[in-house]
VEXGU-227756 format. One record per residue (C-alpha): residue number from 1; z, y, x. Coordinates in steps of 0.2 Angstrom, whole numbers. Layout:
# VEXGU-227756
- NUM,Z,Y,X $
...
# end
This chain:
# VEXGU-227756
- 1,-15,-117,-17 $
- 2,2,-112,-24 $
- 3,4,-104,-41 $
- 4,18,-95,-51 $
- 5,24,-104,-67 $
- 6,32,-91,-78 $
- 7,41,-93,-95 $
- 8,42,-75,-102 $
- 9,51,-66,-116 $
- 10,68,-66,-106 $
- 11,78,-50,-104 $
- 12,82,-47,-86 $
- 13,97,-38,-79 $
- 14,105,-33,-62 $
- 15,100,-23,-47 $
- 16,86,-25,-34 $
- 17,82,-17,-17 $
- 18,64,-12,-13 $
- 19,56,-19,3 $
- 20,50,-8,17 $
- 21,33,1,13 $
- 22,18,-10,16 $
- 23,6,4,18 $
- 24,17,13,31 $
- 25,20,-3,40 $
- 26,1,-6,45 $
- 27,1,12,53 $
- 28,18,11,61 $
- 29,15,-6,69 $
- 30,-2,-1,76 $
- 31,7,14,84 $
- 32,17,3,96 $
- 33,1,0,106 $
- 34,2,18,112 $
- 35,16,15,124 $
- 36,21,3,137 $
- 37,39,6,132 $
- 38,50,-3,119 $
- 39,48,2,101 $
- 40,60,-4,88 $
- 41,55,-4,70 $
- 42,67,-8,55 $
- 43,65,-11,37 $
- 44,49,-21,40 $
- 45,43,-29,24 $
- 46,42,-48,26 $
- 47,25,-50,18 $
- 48,9,-59,23 $
- 49,-1,-44,28 $
- 50,12,-37,39 $
- 51,17,-54,47 $
- 52,-1,-57,51 $
- 53,-2,-40,59 $
- 54,13,-44,70 $
- 55,5,-61,74 $
- 56,-10,-51,80 $
- 57,0,-40,91 $
- 58,8,-55,99 $
- 59,-9,-63,102 $
- 60,-14,-47,111 $
- 61,1,-51,123 $
- 62,12,-38,115 $
- 63,30,-44,118 $
- 64,38,-46,101 $
- 65,57,-49,97 $
- 66,62,-52,79 $
- 67,81,-52,79 $
- 68,81,-51,60 $
- 69,67,-53,47 $
- 70,66,-34,44 $
- 71,68,-29,62 $
- 72,56,-30,77 $
- 73,56,-24,95 $
- 74,39,-22,103 $
- 75,33,-19,120 $
- 76,15,-17,124 $
- 77,16,-16,143 $
- 78,3,-30,147 $
- 79,-10,-30,133 $
- 80,-24,-43,135 $
- 81,-39,-32,131 $
- 82,-51,-47,133 $
- 83,-43,-55,118 $
- 84,-49,-40,107 $
- 85,-67,-45,110 $
- 86,-64,-63,106 $
- 87,-70,-74,92 $
- 88,-51,-79,88 $
- 89,-47,-60,86 $
- 90,-63,-57,75 $
- 91,-58,-72,64 $
- 92,-40,-67,62 $
- 93,-42,-48,61 $
- 94,-57,-50,49 $
- 95,-45,-56,36 $
- 96,-34,-41,37 $
- 97,-40,-23,33 $
- 98,-25,-16,42 $
- 99,-32,-22,59 $
- 100,-44,-7,59 $
- 101,-28,3,63 $
- 102,-28,-4,80 $
- 103,-44,6,85 $
- 104,-35,23,86 $
- 105,-21,19,98 $
- 106,-33,8,108 $
- 107,-45,22,110 $
- 108,-31,34,115 $
- 109,-23,23,128 $
- 110,-37,12,135 $
- 111,-53,22,129 $
- 112,-61,8,121 $
- 113,-59,-3,105 $
- 114,-67,-16,94 $
- 115,-67,-16,75 $
- 116,-72,-32,66 $
- 117,-79,-31,48 $
- 118,-63,-28,37 $
- 119,-55,-40,25 $
- 120,-42,-36,12 $
- 121,-42,-34,-7 $
- 122,-59,-36,-16 $
- 123,-56,-20,-26 $
- 124,-73,-11,-22 $
- 125,-81,-2,-8 $
- 126,-69,4,5 $
- 127,-79,12,18 $
- 128,-74,15,36 $
- 129,-85,31,38 $
- 130,-70,43,39 $
- 131,-63,33,54 $
- 132,-79,31,63 $
- 133,-85,49,61 $
- 134,-68,55,67 $
- 135,-68,45,82 $
- 136,-86,50,86 $
- 137,-81,69,85 $
- 138,-67,65,97 $
- 139,-80,59,109 $
- 140,-81,40,106 $
- 141,-98,31,106 $
- 142,-100,19,92 $
- 143,-112,4,90 $
- 144,-112,-11,79 $
- 145,-116,-28,88 $
- 146,-123,-40,75 $
- 147,-122,-55,87 $
- 148,-103,-54,89 $
- 149,-99,-45,72 $
- 150,-89,-31,80 $
- 151,-91,-12,80 $
- 152,-89,-7,98 $
- 153,-81,10,102 $
- 154,-80,18,119 $
- 155,-72,34,124 $
- 156,-71,38,142 $
- 157,-69,56,138 $
- 158,-58,58,123 $
- 159,-57,76,119 $
- 160,-49,87,105 $
- 161,-60,94,92 $
- 162,-60,102,75 $
- 163,-62,90,61 $
- 164,-65,93,42 $
- 165,-63,76,34 $
- 166,-75,72,20 $
- 167,-61,63,10 $
- 168,-42,63,13 $
- 169,-41,45,17 $
- 170,-24,39,22 $
- 171,-29,26,34 $
- 172,-43,37,41 $
- 173,-31,51,44 $
- 174,-18,40,52 $
- 175,-31,32,63 $
- 176,-38,49,69 $
- 177,-20,55,73 $
- 178,-17,39,83 $
- 179,-32,43,94 $
- 180,-30,62,95 $
- 181,-12,62,101 $
- 182,-18,57,119 $
- 183,-35,65,119 $
- 184,-38,80,130 $
- 185,-35,97,122 $
- 186,-31,101,104 $
- 187,-37,93,88 $
- 188,-36,100,71 $
- 189,-38,89,55 $
- 190,-42,98,39 $
- 191,-41,89,22 $
- 192,-29,77,30 $
- 193,-20,65,19 $
- 194,-2,70,18 $
- 195,6,55,10 $
- 196,24,51,15 $
- 197,17,37,26 $
- 198,7,49,36 $
- 199,22,60,38 $
- 200,32,46,44 $
- 201,19,41,57 $
- 202,18,59,63 $
- 203,37,60,65 $
- 204,38,44,74 $
- 205,24,50,86 $
- 206,33,66,88 $
- 207,49,57,94 $
- 208,38,47,106 $
- 209,32,64,114 $
- 210,17,68,103 $
- 211,14,87,99 $
- 212,10,88,80 $
- 213,11,103,69 $
- 214,8,104,50 $
- 215,17,88,46 $
- 216,17,86,27 $
- 217,2,98,24 $
- 218,-17,94,24 $
- 219,-20,104,40 $
- 220,-13,95,56 $
- 221,-14,102,73 $
- 222,-12,90,87 $
- 223,-10,94,106 $
- 224,-15,79,116 $
- 225,-2,73,129 $
- 226,-4,61,144 $
- 227,10,49,140 $
- 228,20,43,125 $
- 229,37,34,127 $
- 230,47,22,116 $
- 231,57,26,100 $
- 232,66,19,85 $
- 233,59,20,68 $
- 234,65,15,50 $
- 235,52,13,37 $
- 236,53,20,19 $
- 237,56,10,4 $
- 238,40,4,-4 $
- 239,36,17,-18 $
- 240,23,4,-26 $
- 241,37,-9,-27 $
- 242,48,4,-35 $
- 243,35,9,-48 $
- 244,32,-10,-51 $
- 245,51,-13,-55 $
- 246,52,2,-67 $
- 247,37,-5,-76 $
- 248,45,-22,-76 $
- 249,61,-16,-84 $
- 250,52,-7,-98 $
- 251,40,-21,-102 $
- 252,54,-34,-103 $
- 253,67,-23,-111 $
- 254,78,-25,-97 $
- 255,93,-16,-89 $
- 256,88,-14,-70 $
- 257,95,-3,-56 $
- 258,83,0,-42 $
- 259,94,3,-26 $
- 260,90,15,-12 $
- 261,73,21,-17 $
- 262,71,37,-7 $
- 263,69,48,-22 $
- 264,63,63,-12 $
- 265,48,53,-7 $
- 266,42,47,-24 $
- 267,33,63,-29 $
- 268,26,62,-47 $
- 269,29,43,-49 $
- 270,45,45,-60 $
- 271,36,58,-70 $
- 272,21,47,-74 $
- 273,32,33,-81 $
- 274,42,46,-91 $
- 275,25,50,-99 $
- 276,24,32,-105 $
- 277,41,35,-114 $
- 278,52,26,-101 $
- 279,69,32,-99 $
- 280,77,33,-82 $
- 281,94,39,-74 $
- 282,95,45,-57 $
- 283,112,41,-48 $
- 284,112,46,-30 $
- 285,97,37,-22 $
- 286,96,24,-36 $
- 287,85,23,-52 $
- 288,93,15,-67 $
- 289,81,10,-80 $
- 290,91,6,-96 $
- 291,85,-7,-109 $
- 292,73,1,-122 $
- 293,67,-8,-138 $
- 294,52,4,-139 $
- 295,45,17,-127 $
- 296,32,30,-134 $
- 297,17,37,-124 $
- 298,17,56,-124 $
- 299,2,66,-129 $
- 300,-4,82,-121 $
- 301,2,98,-128 $
- 302,-13,100,-140 $
- 303,-10,83,-147 $
- 304,-24,74,-137 $
- 305,-23,57,-130 $
- 306,-14,56,-113 $
- 307,-25,52,-98 $
- 308,-17,46,-82 $
- 309,-28,46,-66 $
- 310,-26,43,-48 $
- 311,-27,57,-35 $
- 312,-23,60,-17 $
- 313,-5,64,-13 $
- 314,4,73,-20 $
- 315,-6,66,-35 $
- 316,-3,49,-43 $
- 317,-6,34,-31 $
- 318,-20,23,-36 $
- 319,-9,8,-32 $
- 320,1,10,-47 $
- 321,-12,12,-60 $
- 322,-13,-6,-63 $
- 323,6,-6,-67 $
- 324,4,9,-78 $
- 325,-10,0,-88 $
- 326,0,-16,-91 $
- 327,16,-6,-96 $
- 328,6,4,-108 $
- 329,0,-12,-118 $
- 330,18,-14,-126 $
- 331,21,5,-128 $
- 332,19,14,-144 $
- 333,3,25,-143 $
- 334,-13,26,-133 $
- 335,-18,31,-116 $
- 336,-34,32,-105 $
- 337,-32,25,-88 $
- 338,-45,33,-76 $
- 339,-46,24,-59 $
- 340,-56,36,-49 $
- 341,-55,28,-31 $
- 342,-60,10,-33 $
- 343,-73,3,-45 $
- 344,-67,-15,-46 $
- 345,-48,-12,-49 $
- 346,-49,-13,-68 $
- 347,-58,-29,-70 $
- 348,-42,-39,-72 $
- 349,-40,-32,-89 $
- 350,-50,-46,-97 $
- 351,-35,-57,-93 $
- 352,-23,-45,-102 $
- 353,-35,-45,-117 $
- 354,-34,-64,-117 $
- 355,-15,-62,-118 $
- 356,-17,-51,-134 $
- 357,-18,-34,-127 $
- 358,-28,-20,-135 $
- 359,-39,-13,-121 $
- 360,-56,-6,-121 $
- 361,-64,-6,-104 $
- 362,-75,9,-105 $
- 363,-84,7,-88 $
- 364,-78,1,-70 $
- 365,-67,16,-69 $
- 366,-59,19,-86 $
- 367,-49,9,-98 $
- 368,-42,14,-115 $
- 369,-26,6,-119 $
- 370,-20,5,-137 $
- 371,-1,1,-136 $
- 372,5,-13,-147 $
- 373,23,-5,-149 $
- 374,30,-23,-148 $
- 375,23,-27,-165 $
- 376,13,-41,-157 $
- 377,20,-50,-141 $
- 378,8,-54,-127 $
- 379,5,-73,-126 $
- 380,6,-84,-110 $
- 381,-11,-90,-102 $
- 382,-17,-97,-86 $
- 383,-25,-83,-75 $
- 384,-29,-79,-57 $
- 385,-23,-64,-46 $
- 386,-38,-54,-40 $
- 387,-29,-42,-29 $
- 388,-11,-37,-24 $
- 389,-7,-24,-37 $
- 390,-17,-32,-51 $
- 391,-8,-49,-47 $
- 392,10,-41,-49 $
- 393,3,-32,-65 $
- 394,-1,-49,-72 $
- 395,16,-56,-67 $
- 396,24,-42,-76 $
- 397,14,-46,-92 $
- 398,18,-64,-90 $
- 399,37,-60,-89 $
- 400,36,-51,-105 $
- 401,24,-63,-114 $
- 402,29,-77,-127 $
- 403,27,-94,-119 $
- 404,22,-100,-102 $
- 405,10,-92,-90 $
- 406,2,-99,-74 $
- 407,-4,-87,-61 $
- 408,-15,-94,-48 $
- 409,-21,-87,-31 $
- 410,-3,-79,-28 $
- 411,-7,-77,-10 $
- 412,-13,-60,-15 $
- 413,4,-56,-22 $
- 414,13,-63,-7 $
- 415,2,-51,4 $
- 416,11,-36,-3 $
- 417,28,-41,-11 $
- 418,41,-51,-1 $
- 419,49,-66,-9 $
- 420,45,-59,-26 $
- 421,49,-75,-36 $
- 422,67,-77,-28 $
- 423,71,-59,-31 $
- 424,65,-59,-49 $
- 425,75,-75,-52 $
- 426,91,-66,-46 $
- 427,88,-54,-61 $
- 428,86,-69,-73 $
- 429,68,-72,-73 $
- 430,61,-89,-77 $
- 431,48,-90,-63 $
- 432,44,-105,-52 $
- 433,32,-107,-37 $
- 434,22,-123,-39 $
# end
């Protein structure tokens, strides 16, 4: 199994372009199943999870042309529905949580779908209830067959309905949208997720002929149509990778420019890094992070310790809390990191503590970080990547640490960050894939 060997303590410099958004890709690629016409997608991230989803589409007999690594032309005019109930599909799709996104478009177009038990990150319980309850209210019948390991969904009469989601799940909202766009009648989704990725999906579907109102809000109204056509779509830059690069620049005292970030879609992300004391300049659609010797964590107006927590959009994304936590270890000051959504995402802090960080893990959801203010440099160790975001956080820590670090299980990092070692070497990092 490959590992990263990292020699830290080097200042980086240069510019870097963020990849296409991973979390958008899983929804957008699933949407190609809604039409027999050609759909062209650009700015596709060249990462393990996305490439596996494209392979699954090809296995389903979707025609796939890839003229460039970031561009695919899909045509789902001859889907093999039998494959969706095969052992091969169960094994392959079970490794990838994003495969659950196939259910919505398959229900919409073919009135049946199969969902294997989901795979993906081991970051805590990630329930499918929002998806399934939404499908059932649209008229789908749901049963679990233990003998084949699939959730079976059948919807001969998919009808619009009024939905109040119990949580603003991004994938749950997207999956319900994908089903509702071809249901009979009108569907309203209240407490819908309104992340830029969901907005992107709605705009793509609208160009295909869907009728969706309320895009960007938490109340969506969808009038079902009988047919959707082809379209072209370009994915947003990955906001999680952009945040990761901001944190990397601060931790390594580097001067880095992040190009073409889509500033209008970043929400509060720049503000949260400013609260850690990180300086940024915005030039056009670029973010320039100048080299800083020290960055100081702000306090609340009454002088109390800053708390940074995740929240549904337009709040702070949970995918960047791991990055914020590791960046805080070398800041001056203290911060409480509160990870509300996933109960296992903070367990990687034991590796940071081994590197010399001052962190108190209060419980599975909260960690208090006492910044070292660079008075004591982190030290290199051997560690393993537990999930995508924690893996990159550990990589950032290793790049700032004294000595050599080895990061194992880097397949987790490859699932979310394309050619990250090559791109970091271009900035001057000492990182080798071994």
